[in-house]
C-alpha positions as CSV (number, residue, x, y, z in Angstrom):
1,X,-0.2,-0.1,0.1
2,X,1.3,3.4,-1.4
3,X,0.6,6.5,1.0
4,X,2.3,9.0,-1.3
5,X,0.3,11.6,-3.2
6,X,0.6,11.8,-6.9
7,X,2.1,14.5,-8.1
8,X,-0.7,16.4,-10.6
9,X,0.4,16.8,-14.5
10,X,1.3,20.5,-13.6
11,X,3.9,19.4,-10.9
12,X,4.9,16.8,-13.1
13,X,6.0,19.1,-15.8
14,X,7.6,21.2,-13.4
15,X,9.6,18.2,-11.9
16,X,10.7,17.4,-15.5
17,X,11.5,21.0,-16.0
18,X,13.7,21.3,-13.3
19,X,15.4,18.0,-13.8
20,X,16.6,19.1,-17.2
21,X,17.6,22.6,-16.1
22,X,19.7,20.9,-13.3
23,X,21.1,18.3,-15.9
24,X,22.1,21.1,-18.1
25,X,23.8,23.2,-15.1
26,X,25.7,19.9,-14.0
27,X,26.9,19.6,-18.0
28,X,28.4,23.1,-18.2
29,X,30.1,22.7,-15.0
30,X,31.6,19.7,-16.1
31,X,32.3,20.9,-19.6
32,X,33.7,24.1,-18.6
33,X,35.9,22.8,-15.5
34,X,33.9,25.0,-13.0
35,X,34.1,25.1,-9.5
36,X,31.0,26.1,-6.8
37,X,31.6,27.2,-3.5
38,X,29.6,28.9,-0.8
39,X,31.1,32.1,0.1
40,X,32.0,32.7,3.6
41,X,29.7,35.5,4.1
42,X,26.7,36.5,2.5
43,X,25.2,33.0,1.9
44,X,26.0,33.7,-1.8
45,X,28.0,31.0,-3.9
46,X,31.0,31.5,-6.0
47,X,31.5,30.3,-9.6
48,X,34.5,29.9,-11.3
49,X,37.1,27.9,-12.9
50,X,38.5,25.2,-11.2
51,X,42.3,26.1,-12.1
52,X,41.7,29.7,-11.1
53,X,40.5,28.8,-7.6
54,X,43.5,26.3,-7.6
55,X,45.8,29.1,-8.0
56,X,44.3,31.7,-5.6
57,X,44.7,29.0,-3.0
58,X,48.4,28.4,-3.6
59,X,49.1,31.7,-4.0
60,X,47.0,32.3,-0.5
61,X,49.5,29.8,1.3
62,X,52.6,31.4,-0.4
63,X,51.7,34.6,0.6
64,X,50.8,33.9,4.2
65,X,53.5,31.0,5.1
66,X,50.3,30.3,7.5
67,X,50.3,26.6,6.4
68,X,52.6,23.6,5.7
69,X,52.1,21.0,2.8
70,X,52.3,17.7,4.5
71,X,53.9,15.2,2.1
72,X,51.2,12.6,3.0
73,X,48.0,12.5,4.5
74,X,48.7,11.7,8.6
75,X,45.0,10.3,8.8
76,X,46.0,7.5,6.3
77,X,47.8,5.1,8.9
78,X,44.5,5.3,11.0
79,X,42.0,4.5,8.4
80,X,44.2,1.9,6.7
81,X,44.6,-0.4,9.9
82,X,45.8,-3.7,8.5
83,X,43.2,-5.5,10.9
84,X,39.5,-4.4,11.9
85,X,38.6,-4.9,15.3
86,X,35.7,-6.8,16.3
87,X,33.7,-5.6,19.7
88,X,30.9,-6.9,21.5
89,X,28.3,-4.0,21.1
90,X,24.9,-4.3,23.1
91,X,22.4,-2.0,24.0
92,X,22.4,-1.4,27.8
93,X,21.2,2.2,28.3
94,X,18.6,0.4,31.0
95,X,20.7,-1.9,32.3
96,X,20.5,-2.8,36.1
97,X,24.0,-1.1,37.0
98,X,23.2,2.3,34.9
99,X,22.0,3.9,37.9
100,X,24.8,2.6,40.2
101,X,27.2,3.8,37.5
102,X,26.0,7.1,37.2
103,X,25.7,7.5,40.9
104,X,29.2,6.8,41.7
105,X,30.5,9.0,38.3
106,X,28.5,12.1,40.1
107,X,30.4,11.4,43.5
108,X,33.7,10.5,42.5
109,X,34.3,12.5,39.1
110,X,34.5,16.1,40.5
111,X,37.3,14.3,42.7
112,X,39.0,12.9,40.0
113,X,38.4,16.3,38.0
114,X,40.4,17.9,40.7
115,X,43.2,16.2,41.6
116,X,43.9,14.7,38.3
117,X,43.2,18.2,36.2
118,X,47.1,18.7,35.7
119,X,47.5,15.4,34.0
120,X,44.1,15.1,32.0
121,X,43.5,16.3,28.7
122,X,39.8,16.5,28.1
123,X,39.3,18.4,24.4
124,X,41.1,19.6,22.0
125,X,40.9,23.2,23.8
126,X,42.7,21.7,26.8
127,X,45.2,20.1,24.6
128,X,46.3,23.4,22.9
129,X,46.5,25.0,26.5
130,X,48.9,22.3,27.7
131,X,51.1,21.9,25.0
132,X,51.2,25.8,25.1
133,X,52.4,25.6,28.9
134,X,54.7,23.0,27.6
135,X,56.4,25.0,25.1
136,X,56.9,28.2,27.4
137,X,59.2,26.0,29.8
138,X,61.0,25.0,26.8
139,X,60.4,21.6,27.0
140,X,58.6,21.1,23.3
141,X,61.7,20.3,20.9
142,X,62.0,19.1,17.7
143,X,62.9,15.7,19.3
144,X,59.7,15.7,21.3
145,X,57.6,12.4,20.2
146,X,53.7,12.4,19.9
147,X,52.6,9.1,20.3
148,X,49.1,7.8,19.8
149,X,48.1,4.1,21.2
150,X,45.0,1.7,20.9
151,X,44.0,-0.6,23.8
152,X,42.5,-3.6,22.1
153,X,39.4,-5.2,24.1
154,X,39.6,-2.9,26.9
155,X,36.2,-3.2,28.4
156,X,36.6,-7.2,28.3
157,X,39.6,-7.7,29.4
158,X,39.6,-5.0,31.8
159,X,41.7,-5.8,35.5
160,X,38.7,-5.6,37.5
161,X,40.4,-6.5,41.2
162,X,43.2,-4.2,40.2
163,X,40.7,-1.7,38.9
164,X,39.1,-1.3,42.2
165,X,42.2,-1.6,44.1
166,X,43.6,1.2,42.2
167,X,40.3,3.3,42.9
168,X,40.7,2.6,46.7
169,X,44.5,3.6,46.6
170,X,43.7,6.7,45.0
171,X,40.9,7.9,47.5
172,X,43.3,6.7,50.2
173,X,46.1,8.7,49.2
174,X,43.9,11.9,48.5
175,X,42.5,11.5,52.3
176,X,39.2,9.8,51.7
177,X,37.7,7.6,53.6
178,X,34.2,8.6,53.0
179,X,32.7,10.4,49.9
180,X,29.4,12.3,50.5
181,X,29.0,10.2,54.0
182,X,29.5,7.0,52.2
183,X,32.5,4.8,53.5
184,X,35.3,4.0,50.6
185,X,34.6,0.0,51.2
186,X,30.8,0.7,50.6
187,X,31.8,2.4,47.2
188,X,34.4,-0.4,46.2
189,X,31.2,-2.7,46.5
190,X,29.2,-0.4,44.4
191,X,32.0,-0.1,41.6
192,X,32.2,-3.7,42.1
193,X,28.7,-4.7,41.1
194,X,29.1,-2.2,38.3
195,X,32.4,-3.9,36.9
196,X,31.6,-7.6,37.3
197,X,27.7,-7.4,36.4
198,X,27.8,-4.5,33.4
199,X,27.7,-5.2,29.8
200,X,29.8,-2.6,28.5
201,X,28.7,-0.9,25.4
C-alpha cells in the first residue's frame, strides 16, 4: 500500500523542467571545468574556473606562510589499518547497573577532575593550552615525540580487582575515608557490581 500522493500533471511538468535545468547546469560545470563554493559571508555562491580557484589557494598559502603542505595524509595510517577490530556491542542504557554507575560517576568525578586536572586532557582546547604551557617551559623540542596507542578489548579484558585496588588507593592517597557520607568500602562494593555485572557497550 502506498501512502504517497501522486503529483498533478502540472507539477510533473515542473519537476521534469527543473530536472532538465539541473542536468544542463551539471553538464556546463563539467564541460567548462568550473567550481562552485559557498562564500564565507552573505550566503552566496562563488562560481569560477577550477584552475583559477586552485591558483588562488596556492597564492594564499605562499603569501601567508601560515600553512605547511604535508607530504602525506597523517590520517591514512589510522584509516588503513591492517586489521579491523571486532567488539561486542550491546544496548545497556537501561541495564540494572546503569543507575549505580551514574551515581558513582556523580560523586567520584569531581574528585578525579580536581586531583588529576594537571595531567588530564579533556578536549582539543585543553590540549592546545597544555602544549602552550609545555612550550613556554622550553620542553617542546624538535626531538619531542607525539605518540598514540590503541587499547584493544579494554572493557572485556579490564583487570577488575586491580581496577578496584587502584580506586581505593586513589581515595586513600587523597585522604578520603568517606565520599558524600558513603564509606570507601561501600564505594568499592558498588564499583565491583558495576565492573563485574555490567555489560559494556
